[in-house]
N, C-alpha and C positions, 0 to 999 in steps of 0.2 A: 806849547805841547800839552795835550790833555791826557789825563789818566783814564782808567776805566770808570764808567759811570757808577754811582752808588746811590742808595736810597736812604737819606738821613732820617726819614720818618719811621724806619724800621730800627728800633732802639732796644736797649736792655739786652734781654736774652735772644733778641731777634736780629741782631746785627749781621748774622750770617746769611740772611735772606738777600736775594739779588734784586736789583731794580727790574729784572725781567721775570721774577717769580710770578707764577700764575696767581691771580687774586684769590682763587679758591684755596690754594695752598697757603697763602698768607693768612687768610681768614682762619683756617684750621690751626695753623701754628700759633697765631696770635691769641686765639681763644684758649688754647691749651695752656699757654704761658700766663694768660690773665687769670684763669681759674687757679693755677698753682700759686700765683702771687696773692690772690685773695685768701687762699687756705693758710698760707704762711704769714699773713698779716704784713705784707710788704707793699705799702702804698706807692712807693717810688716805682717799683717794678710793675705794679698794676697800672700806673699812669702811662709808663712807656709802652707796655704791651697793648694796653687799651687804645693807644693812638693808632697802632697798626690795624687793630680790629676796626676802628672807626673808619680809617681810610679804605680798607678793603670793602666794607659795606658801601661807602660812598661811591667808589669807582665801579662797584657792581650795580649801582642804581638803587640800592636798598636804603632809601633816605631816612625812613623812620628809625631803623636800627643804627644808622650812622649818627643821627641826632642824639640818640640815647647814649651811644658809646663815647662821643667826644666830650659830652658833659660829664660822664662818669670819669673819664680820664682827667679832666680838669679838677674835679673834686678830689681825686686821689693825689694829684700833684700838689694841690693846695694843702692837703693833710700832711704830705711829706715835706712841705715848704721848699719844693723844687721849682724855682722860678722858670728855668728853661723848659721843663715839662709842661708847666702852665701855659707858656707861650706856644708850644707846639700844639696843645689841645685847642687853644683859641684859633691858631692857624687852620686847623682841621675844621673847626666850626665855621670860620669865615669862608673857607673854600666851599663848604657845603651850602652855606647861605647863598653864595653866588650861583651855585649850580641850581638852587631852587628858585632863583629869581628875586630873592630878597636882597637887593643890591645895597641898600642903606645899611642893613644889618651886617652885610659882608664888609663894608668899609669900616664899620665900628669895631668888629671883632678882629679884623686883620690889623687895624691900627693899634689896638691894645696888644696884640701879639708882637708887633714890631717893637713897641715900647718895652715890653717885658723881656724880649730877646736882647735888646740893647742893655737893659738893666742887669740881666743875668750873664752878660758877656758871651752869649751864643750868637755868633755872627751869621750862622747858617739859617737859623729860624728867623732872625731879623731880615735876612735877604729874601727868604721865601715869603715872608709876610709882606714885605714891600713889593715883591713881585706879584703877589696876589692882589694888592691894591692897584698896581699898574694894570693888571689884566682886567680887573673889574672896570676900571675907567675905559680901557680899550674896547671892551665889548659893548659899553654904553655909547661908544662913538666919540668920546671926549679925548681925541687924539692930541690936541694941543696941551692939555693938562698933564697927560701921562707920558708923552713922547720922550721928554727929557729923563724921566725916571727909568724908562726902559733902557735908554742909552747908558745911564749911570750903572744900572744893574748888569748890563752886558760888560761894561768895562771892569767892574768888580769881579765878575765871574771869569773873565779872560785872565785877569791878574792872578787869581787863585788857581787857574787851570782846572776849574770845575766844569766838566763837560756838560753834564745834564742841565745846569743852570744857564750855561752859554747857549745851548740849543734852544731852551725855552725863550731866552731874550731875543735871539735871532729870529725865531718864528713869530714872536709878538711884533717886532719892528717890521718884519716882512709883511705881516698882515695889514699893518697900518699903511705901508706903501701900496699894497695891492688894492686896498679900499679907497685910496686916493688917486689911483690910476697910474702909479709908477711901477708898471709891470716888470720892466727889466731889472730894476733894483730889487724888487720883491723876489723875483726868480733867483737872482744871485744869492740872496740871503737864505732863502729856503734851501738852495743847493748846498751852501756852506753848512747849514744846520744838519742836513741829511748826511753829509760827509763826516762831520764831527760825531754825530750820533752813531753812525755805523762803526767808526773806529773805536768809539768808547763802549760799544755793545749796549747802547741805550735803544732798545727796540721800540719802546713807546714813543720816544722823541723822534725816532726815524720814521715811524708810521705817520705821525702828525706832519713831519716835513714832506713826506711823499704826497700827503693830501694837499698841502700847499702848492707843491710843484704841479700836481694834476690840475688844480684850479687855474694856475697861470697858463699852462699848456693849452687848456680848453678855451679860456677867455681871450688870451692874446694871440695864440697860434691857430685856434680852431681845429686842433688835432684831437678829436674825441677818442680815437682808438688808443693813442699814446696815453692820454689821461686815464682811460679806463684800465690800462695795464698797470699804471702806477698805483691806482686805487686797489687793484686786485692784490698787488704785492703787499700793500699796507694792511689789507684785510686779514692776511694770513697771521701777522703778528697780533692783531686785535683779537682774533679768535683764540689763538694759542695762549694768550695771557688773560683772556676773559675780560677784555677792556670794553665793557658794555657801552659807555658813553662815546668813546673814540670810534667804536664800530657803527653806532647810530649816525655820528657825524660823517663817517666815511660813506655810508649809504646815502645820506642827504647830498653829499658832494657828487656821488655817482649820478643821482637824479639830476643835479644841476648840469652836469656834463651832457647827459642825454637830452635835456631840455634845450640847451644851447645848440645841439646838433640837429634839432628838429625831430627827435625821436620821442614824440609826445606821449604815446601810449606806454612805452617803456618807462619814461620819466614818471608818469602818473603812478605806475605800479610801485616803483622804488620809493617815491615820496610817501606813498601809503605805508610801506614797510617801515621807513624811518619814523614816520609819525607815530606808529604803534610802539616802536622801540622807545621813543622819547616819553610817550605817555606812561609806559610801564615803569620808567624810572623817575617820573615826576620832574622832568627837566623842561621848564617852560620856554627857555630861549630856543632850544632845539625844536621843541614842538611848534612854536610860532613860525620858525623859519621853514620847517617842513610843510606846515599848513599853507604858507604863502606859496611855496613851490607847487603844491598840489592844486591850489586855486588857479594858478597861472596855466598849469598843464591842462586842467579841465576846460579852461577858457579857450585854449588853443584847439581843443577837441570839440568845440561847438556848444559849450554850456551856455545857458541863458545869461545875458549880460546883467540883468538885474540881480540874479543870484551871485554872480561874480562880484558885483559892486557891494552887495550886502556883506559878503565874506571879507572883502578888503576893508570895509568900514569897521567891522568887528575887530579885525586884526590890528587896525590902526589904534583902536582903543586899548587893546591888550598891550601893545608895544609901548604906548604912552604910559600905561600904568606901571609896566616893568621898568621903564626908563631906558629903552634901547633905541637911541637916536639914529644910529646908522641903519638898523633894520627898519625903523619907521620910515626913513627916506626911501627904502626899497619898496615899501607899499605905495608911496606916491609915484615912484617910477612905474610900478605895475599899472596903476590907474592910467598913466600917460600911454603906456604900451598898448592898452586896450581901448583908449579913447573914452574913458569913463570919468564923469564928473565926480567931485568929492561929495561923500555923504549920501549917495543914492542907496535907498533901502526899500524893500518891497513891503515891509510892515507885517509879514506873516510869521515872524519869529526866527529863531536861530536856524542856520542852515545845517545839514547833516555833518558838514566838515567841522563846524564849530560847536557841535552839540556837547562834547565833553568839556569839562572845565579846563582852562588853559593854565591858570596859575595855581599851583598847589599851595598848601599852608607854608607859612614861613617865607656851577655848576661842576 
């Protein structure tokens, strides 16, 4: 049995905030408490409220502000000798590093966070940090290495009755099954995640689960209209909670569904929308995936084969640099789909799609 979902990253004077609080509201409340803690000289409270500020900035796609705030939170926690708060700040920094495509840094920060969480006796931050490491490995496509960790964390979350973490673990394992072709298993796990999230009033987890269900309904069943209805439902929560990253991934999935249904012009337009959203928040993984979809949609609409091959070659280099193996294999499948040899380029410079830098400094 699961209780109501809660947000352990909202700490100190901010524990009354809900997991469903608008990020704009979280940022305002967190900033107010942070300034009050700084005025009264309370580094512990500054660390705890600063964590919420950092997370709000990160989820809003404001990566420069998020980077500044998690580091400030860590410094305040160190001053207060609060090992748990130090761990939470490192968790936030590691999560931001993954969002920005700095996967090696993400592994290092999240590993340190897990160690400090264990040393400080904070099982929640330890679990969240291990979950962050598992998610980093999963988006890299290293399923064998992190599959067991996902299962371990799911078992721990179920034992504690922690709905939000159970939903996260179910969705992660479901994504692995989806990417390895076990669609029925993936659907069942996304469905369970959606049910638990709904019962626990975890709107963010529910929105991600609906996105997963939409993907399976589209790729397995070919039911684009049903998939689009699920995504439309998820989008409501994303907009109401100002979940910028989740909304961009929702739009990218909407474009995927349209592409699979042969609605290439509509897919092109939505891929372009998602691409701009990812670029605005400096999220290189999402940007690369949206670019790949856009290249494919344009190819279906008659774009020059050499230009398509040039873009795919550039994307392959980007994904190799980030270390996203599963996405890199998607580029190879795109080459096969359009009958393009590897490494064909026209030698005239970067294409319009790839003109903006893909990897920002430092999901």
